[in-house]
C-alpha positions in Angstrom: 54.3 29.4 -73.9 56.2 26.3 -72.9 54.6 22.9 -72.4 55.0 21.0 -69.2 57.2 18.5 -71.0 59.5 21.3 -72.3 59.8 22.8 -68.9 60.6 19.4 -67.3 63.0 18.5 -70.1 65.1 21.6 -69.4 65.4 20.9 -65.6 68.0 18.3 -65.0 66.5 17.4 -61.6 63.7 15.5 -63.3 63.9 12.1 -65.0 61.5 12.5 -67.9 61.6 8.8 -68.7 60.6 8.0 -65.1 57.8 10.5 -65.2 56.5 9.2 -68.6 56.6 5.7 -67.3 54.1 6.5 -64.4 50.6 5.1 -64.9 48.0 7.5 -66.2 45.6 8.7 -63.4 41.9 7.9 -64.0 39.5 9.1 -61.3 37.0 6.4 -62.5 39.3 3.8 -61.0 38.7 5.3 -57.5 34.9 5.5 -57.7 34.1 2.2 -56.1 31.2 2.8 -53.6 27.9 4.6 -53.9 29.0 7.1 -51.3 32.1 8.0 -53.4 30.1 8.1 -56.6 27.5 10.5 -55.1 30.1 12.7 -53.5 32.0 12.9 -56.8 29.0 13.8 -58.9 27.6 16.3 -56.3 30.9 18.1 -55.9 31.0 18.9 -59.6 27.3 19.9 -59.7 27.9 22.2 -56.7 30.7 24.0 -58.6 28.3 24.7 -61.4 30.8 24.6 -64.4 28.9 22.9 -67.3 32.1 21.5 -68.9 33.3 20.1 -65.5 29.8 18.6 -64.9 29.9 16.9 -68.3 33.4 15.5 -67.7 32.5 14.3 -64.2 29.5 12.5 -65.6 31.8 10.9 -68.2 34.2 9.8 -65.4 31.3 8.4 -63.4 29.9 6.6 -66.4 33.2 5.0 -67.0 33.3 3.9 -63.4 29.9 2.4 -63.7 30.5 1.0 -67.2 30.0 3.1 -70.3 28.3 0.3 -72.2 25.8 -0.2 -69.4 25.0 3.5 -69.3 24.7 3.6 -73.1 22.2 0.8 -73.0 20.2 2.4 -70.2 20.1 5.8 -71.9 19.5 4.6 -75.5 22.5 6.7 -76.6 25.3 4.9 -78.4 28.5 4.5 -76.4 30.7 6.6 -78.8 28.2 9.5 -78.6 28.3 9.3 -74.8 32.1 9.5 -74.8 31.9 12.6 -77.0 29.1 14.3 -75.0 30.7 13.5 -71.6 34.2 14.8 -72.0 35.8 18.0 -70.8 34.9 21.2 -72.8 31.8 19.5 -74.3 28.4 21.0 -74.2 25.9 18.1 -73.9 22.2 18.8 -74.3 20.1 18.8 -71.2 18.2 15.8 -72.3 21.5 13.9 -72.5 22.4 14.9 -69.0 18.9 13.9 -67.8 19.2 10.5 -69.4 22.6 9.9 -67.9 21.4 10.9 -64.4 18.3 8.7 -64.8 20.6 5.8 -65.8 22.5 6.4 -62.6 19.3 6.4 -60.6 19.6 10.2 -59.9 17.5 13.2 -60.7 18.3 16.9 -61.1 16.7 19.1 -58.4 16.7 22.9 -58.0 17.6 24.2 -54.6 17.9 27.8 -53.4 21.4 29.2 -53.3 22.2 30.0 -49.6 24.4 33.0 -50.5 22.6 35.2 -52.9 24.2 37.7 -55.2 22.9 40.9 -56.8 22.3 39.3 -60.1 19.8 36.8 -58.8 16.0 37.3 -58.7 14.2 37.0 -55.3 11.7 34.1 -55.2 
């Protein structure tokens, strides 16, 4: 399997140096308002993928200030970076502490479109 850089390098239409000189995209740079922050976090929770939720909380924590979130959660900053990255599996208590630091809480809601593998309430 080829990497993206290998594919780009073989195509003469692309200027690899120009591509590599582009600034790195960080979603945290675009989370500037409470509305944007809540929409960002809620979208990832709605998807339901645990790894994506952890990564989204990490991005949101960087947007708010990881040191401040670490202070509010009582979890050291390095541990938060590790717990809140893509493909991590943070413990529920870590998620709850981070949400609390954001001033949010986790709430169970019924799924509107039920599937066969779900129990009736």
